[in-house]
Structure formats: structure tokens, C-alpha cells
N, C-alpha and C positions, 0 to 999 in steps of 0.2 A: 675808750674802754678802760675801766679801772680794775686792776688785778691785785690779788693778794697771793704772794708766794711764800709759803712756809718752808723753812730750811733754805731761804734764799741766799744766804752767805756760803752755802756749801758748794761742792763741786758741780753738780748738775744744776742746782738752783740758780747759781750765779750766771751760768751760760744761758739759761732760760731768760733771766732778767735782761741780759744783754740784748737778746732777740726782741723782747717786748718793748724795751726802751727805744731801740733803734727803729722800731716800727711806728713810734710816736704815741704809744700808750702810756698810761700812768700806772706805776707799780709801787705797792707797799711790800717791803721785804721784812719778813718776820723770822727772827733767829735768836736762839739763846746762846749761841757760840760754843756749844759743847764740842762740836766737830767743825762748825763753820769758821770762816776766816774773814775778818773785816777787809783784808787786802783784796779779796775776790770781788768786792763790790765798791771798792774805794773810788773808782772812776766815776761812779754815779752820785756820790755824795755832793750835795750842793745843787744838783739838778732839780728844778721845781717839779719835774715829773716823777721824782723818786722820793720815797720816804722809808726810813729804817726804824723798826721797832724791836727793841730787845725784849723778847717775851718767850716763855715756854708754853708750847701748845697743850701741855697737860692741864693748863689753866684756861678757863673760858675767855673769850675775846669778843668785844663788840666793835665792829668796824664796818663802814660802808664799802661794799665791793660788788663787782659784777661777775668776776670769775675767780675761783679759788684753785690754786695749784698746791696741793698738799704733799710736799716732799720731805717734811721734817721727820727725820729718824736716822740715827747712826746706821750706816749700811755695811761697814766692813766688820768681819768677825772680831777683829782685835778691839774695835770700839764698842760694838754692841754687847760683847761678852764682858767688858770691863764693868758694866753695871746692868746686869740682865733684867732686874726688876724695873729699873728706869726705862729700859728699852721696851718692855711689855707695856708699861704705862703710857709711853709715847705713842706706841702703835694703837692702843685701845682708846685711852682718854683723848689723845691728840686728835685722832680721827673722829671720835664722837663729838668733840667740840667744834671741829671744822664742819661736820655735817649739820650740826645745830645752827651754825652760822649761815650755812648755805640755805637751810630751811627758812630762817628768819629773814634773810635778805633776798631770797629768790635767785641766788647765784647758782651758776653751774659750778661743779666741782670735779677736778681731776685728782685721783688718788694714785700716788706712786706705790704700787705694789712691787712684787719681785718674783724672779724665777725661783727663788728659794721656797715658794709655796709648793713647788713640785718635789722638794726634798731630794733624796738620792733616788733619781727616777728609775722606774722599771720600764718606761716607755721612751723610745728615742727615735727621732727628736721629740721634744715635748710640745704637745698641742694644748690648746685652751680647754679641751674636753677632759684631759687627763686630770684626775683628782689628786694625784701626788702620793708620795711615800715619805711622810715626815715623822721623825721621832718626836712625840709630844713632850718628852721629859728629858731630852738631850741638852747639851750645852749650847746648841744653836736654836733651840725651840723658842727662846725669848723673841727672836727675830722672825723665824719661820712661822710659828703659830701666831705671833703678834700680827703679821701681815695677813694671815688667813682670816683672823677675826676682823681685821680692818675691812677686808673685802666683804665679809658677811654683813657688817654694819652698813656698808654702802648700799647693798642690794635691799636690805630691810628698809632703809630710808627712801630708797627708790620706790619700793612697793607700797610702803605704808604712808609716805608723805609726799610722794611725787617729786622728790629732789632729783635734779638732772645730774647724773653721775657719769664719769668716765674712769674706768679702771685699767691702768697700764701695768702689765707685768714686765718689769725691766730686767733684761739679762746683762751680763757683765759689760760694763761701760768704762771707758778709759779716756784720758786726754789731759790737757793742761788744767791745772788747779786741783788735781788729785792731791790728797795730803801725803807728803813724803813718808810718813810713818803710819799709814793706815793699815799696813800689813797685807794689802792686796798684791796679787802676783805681778801685775804690770809695774806698779810703783816700786815694789821690792826689787825686781830684776834690774830696772833702770838705775835706781839709786845705788844698788850694790855694784853695778858695772861702772858707774861714773866715779865712785869712791874707791875703786879697786879692792872691794871686799868680796869674799866668796859668795857665789850665787847659790842661794838656798832653795832646794826643791824638797817638798814634803811628799813622802811616798816614793815611788819609782819614777814619777814624772809621766806616767802613761795616761793619767786622768786627762780629760779633755775639757776645754772651755771654748766659748765663742765670744769674740771681743768686738764691741760696737763703739765706734768713735763718738765722742760726746755731741758733736754737731749733728750727726745723723740721728742720734737719740732725741735731741731737743726738737728737731724737725718732726719726728714721729709724735712726740707729745703734743706739739702744736696742732698737727693734723687731727689727732684724736680729740682734743678739746673742742675743735670747731667742726666736729662730725656729729652725726646722730647716733653714733655707736656707744652703747654703755660699756662694752667690754664684758669680761676681761679680755684683753688683747695683748699678745706677745709683742714686745719691741726689743729687738736685738739683731745681731749679725749672725746669719746661719752658717758662716764659714767656721769650721771646727778645727782646732789645733790642740795637739798634746802640749803639756807644760814643758816638755823637753824641746819641742819645736819652737815654742815661744822663747825659751832661754837662748837657743841658738840664734834666733833672729835678733834678739836684743844685743847679744854679744857681737854679732856681725855689724849692727848699726852703730854701736858705741865703740867699735874697734877694741873690744875688751878681750883679754886673755885670762880672765879670772877663772879659778877652778870652780867646779860645781860640787857642792856637798849635799848629801841626802839626809833628811831627818824623818822621823816618824810622822805618818799621815795623821792629821787631827781627826778626832772622833766625828762621825757623821758627815765627813767631807764628801760631797757628791763626786762620783766617779765620772759622770758624763754630764755635759750641759750644752744643749743646742736647741735653739728655738725653731719651731715651725712658724713661719711668718706668712703663711698663705692668707690668713684672715686680714692681716695688716695690708697686704697687697690688694686684696679685694675691696675692703671697706674704706681704706685710707689712701689707696694709691701710693703706698710708702714702702720703700726698701732702702737699706743702707747703700751709700755710694762710695765711701772712703775705705780703701783696702787697708789691711793691717800694717803693711810696711810703710805706707804713707802716714797713717795716723800715729804709728810709733815714733817716726822721726819728729813729728810735731811735738809729741809728748817728751821725747828725749831732749829736744831743744829747750823746752820749758824747764825741765828739771835741772839742766845744766845752768841756766840762769839763776834759779833760786838757790841752788847749792853753792854756786860761786859767790853770790851775795852774802850767804851765811858765813863764808870763810874770810870775808873782808873785815 
């Protein structure tokens, strides 16, 4: 099986490539390294079953493939807000180009959408039927609305051209290979704790998130690609934690005594985030297996290694 993984040098993409290569498949990794890291895929370079292409998905691509995993797009607010027009172009043009490629090659395509399509939800937990509460002109709209139009494109290509699509709405995911400066809460708390810096909480810390370990998420993506389900389908861990609870757990596991400081909550930051995964259980026979305390320790061990190497 020949796979194309866009954003393959990124956090989730590189773990997906590991799974595909270890299964014996052939993989072409596409990345422009805006947020991706060559270190994430370094172990596969030189493998005849692996190819790396430095390419931006906003530009069309001609390549022979059977399955397309379209993960390319900055996913943390810090990164996607750094160039919001580029983020919107990546979501729209990048998805358009990959759908065109799928149509031309007869490939199946999986699109990495996001829980952010639900915005600051008025329904809790979030089900796939919920249409969302998104600010179309806010500072997060480049990503939120970009992913919403990406989903729209997918279903139009499905209806008009018969393209075989799979749409995954990915909820908060964490684990090794997260960018240490991506601004996400898990990496922030861990890096701040390891470096003895104050732990920064935005707002009062009562907002909730649900954290899925990357191995669980990749297994869900794999099951979705090889299913008959178009989606959209939620993939995430339904166990819900407040940001204060997460901070306490990170401090405990890193044996940190750092002070916690509070800052203003960013505009349009969701107050609640929890997936309903009933559909994933029914259609994919999938649910997360790795508890937060276990996954956090694996992630902490990873960050300790990379931060120590930077200090040498």
C-alpha cells in the first residue's frame, strides 16, 4: 500500500508514519517544515519504503498514491495565528489540492479536521450533529473556519465526484514530539515545570479540556481510513479535566514546586471541550486506552530528553 501523508514531519503525522512503515507499507511524507521537524522522521530517512518531499500543500502536486492522509496545517493557536492568511490558504487550497489528487488517482483520503469546528460550544459534550458556535471574524477563525470549509469541500467532492473521504474531528492530543514552544497547555505546563518557570494559566483555570494520547489518536485515524465511514467522526478522549487539575497533575509528576500565575483568557477560547465518541465506538470499535497520568509521564520523559540535549 502506498500512502501520502501531508504534514508528515509534524507531531501527529510522524507517529502515523511510524505506524505505516512498521506495518510494511510505503510512505511519502510531504511537509514544508513550517511547524514540522525533520528530527521527527529522521529514523526513516534512507529506508527504501520512505520518501520525503519538501512541498507546500497550497501548491498542486502530482504523485502516485493509494491513500492520502491530509494532516498539513498548523494546529496550535500560537502557530496558526502567527500567519492567519497562510493558515486559511492551507486549510482551503491545501485541502482542495489533495481532493483533486484523490479524484485523479482514485485514492481514498482522510482529512484531519478538528474539534475547533464546534467553536465555544453551547452543547456538552460535543456530538457530530452539533453545528457549532464559531466566531467567523475572530482571531481563531482562520483555523476554525478554515477547517469548516475543508469539511465542506470534502463532502462536495464526495457528492459530486465520488471521492472516498474520511473526516476526523480531532480533539486535544498530546504526547512525544509536540513542539516545546507550540503554546499548547500540555507542552507549556511540562516545559515550565521542567525549567522551574512559573506555570501560566489563562483565565481562572476552570475551563475544561479532554486529552487524548497520540498513540490512541493514530489508532483511531487508522481505523477510520480502513472503514466505510465518511465521517465526520469525533476522535478524542472523553475524560474531562479542568486546566487547574492538569496543572496539579503535571506538578506532581515532575515533582515541581513552581508557582502558578494567572493571565487574561485569550479571546474566543472555548470554555469546555469534551468529545462524545459514541459514533467512533459503534462504527470503528475505537476508544482511547491510555490514561492521562500514563500518557503524561511518557510526554514528560520526552521533554526532559530534548530540553537536556538543548542545554548541552
